[in-house]
N, C-alpha and C positions, 0 to 999 in steps of 0.2 A: 435605784433601779425601779422600785415600785412606782415612784413619781413619773418616771419616763413611760412605763407601761400605761399608767392611767392617762397621761397626756396623749399618748398615741391612740388609745381607745376613744377618748373624747374627740380628737381630731378626725378619726375615721368615721365616727357616728355623725359628726357635723358635716363632713363632706357628703356622705350618703344622703343625709336629710336635705342639704342645700341642692344637691343634684336632682333629687326627686321633686323638689319644689320648682326648680327651673324647668323641668320637663312638663310639670303639670300646668305651666303657664305658657304653653306653646300650641301652635296650630299650623296646619298645612292647607293650602287651597290649590285646586286645579280647575282651570276653566278653558273652554274652547269656544270659538265663535268666528265672527267675520269682522274685517276692518276694511274700510273704503274711504275714498276722498269725500270730504264734506259735501261738495257740490256735484259729485258724479257717482250715482248709485248703480251704474251699469257694471262696473268691475268690482266683484267681491273677492277679497283676499283672505287667506286663512290666518287666524290669530289664536295662539295657544299661550296661556300664562300659568305659571306656578309660583307660589309664594311660601316662604317660611315665615311665620308670624310669632312674635312675642306678645303675649297678652298683658297689657298694662292693667286692665281690669276686664269685666265682662263685656264692656262696650268699646274699648279702645285697643287697637292692635298696631304695633310697629313691626316692619318686616323688610325682608330682602326678596326681590322677585327676579325672575328670568322667564324665558319662553322662546317662542319662534313666531316671527311675523313674516309672511311671504307676500311680496309685491311682484307680480309677474313671475319671472323665473328666479328672482333674487330672494334670498332668505336673510333675515336679520335676527340678531340675538340680543335682546335688551338685558342690561344689568341695572336694576332699579332699587332705590330706597323707597319704601312704601308706607302708607298709613291707611288704615281702615277704621271708620267710625260708625258704630251702630247707633242709630238714634232711638232713644227710649220711648218709642210710640208703638204700642201693641205688645203681644206676647209671642204669638207664633210667626207673624209676619212683621219684620222690622226693616224700616228703611235704612240704607247704608250710604255712606259717602266715602270716596277714596281719592287718594292723591299719590302720584308716583313721579319721581325725578331720577334721571340716570343717563346712561350712555347706550346707544344703539350700535352694536358691532355688525359689520357687513360690508358690502362693496362700497357704500358711501357712508361710512360711520360718522356719527354725530350725537350731540346731546339731544335729549327729548324729555318731555313731561306730559303727564296725563291727569285729567280730572274726570271723575265719574261718579255715578251713583247707581242705586238699584234696590233690590229687595232680597232680604235674607229670610228664607223660610226655615224655621227651626224644626228639625226632625226629632230632637231629643236634647239632652243636656250637652252632648258633645259633637253634634253634626248638624249641618245645614245644607240646603240647596240655595245657591246664590245666582241671581239673574242681574247682570250689570250692563250698563251702557255708559259711554263717555266720549271724551274728546281728547285727541292726541295732537300735540304741536311739536314741530321739529325746529331746531335752532338754525338749520340751513334754510334760508329764506326761499330757495327755489323749490323746496318740497312743500306740497300743499297740506293743510291740516286734514286730519283723518277723524272719522267717528268709528266707534266699535260697539259691538253687542256680543256678550258672552254668557254662557251658562256653565255652571260648575258646582263643585262641592267644597265645603269648608269643614275640616276635621280637627276638632280640638282634643288635646291630650295633655 
């Protein structure tokens, strides 16, 4: 009985320790901006993105993303696998590169991918303001490529 209690106590402490370490390597980002066709800047559409990130280390994040993209009256909801890479140049202002691949749900659902970059302005150890711009391509050839620009926050915990 004593061995069972000891084993249960060690297991409980291990789970609590591992869980707190898993949460300490996480982050959330929220961004809002505009998306439009690459060659037509006259029609600006709303673009909102949210990501849950797992920090591989201080510079590399892997995550899952979603959001809302509106084209005219149609709304689309992406489900994306994502990667964010901070480049180790600077202390307060860090360049970042991003890549996303996934599925766009909506009236004309399809696969999509994004490549982008931007600037991460550190506000402290656990928060940043991020300015991003990038390119979005659709697998349906009749859709034209899009460019986006977004501003948001990155919260690490």
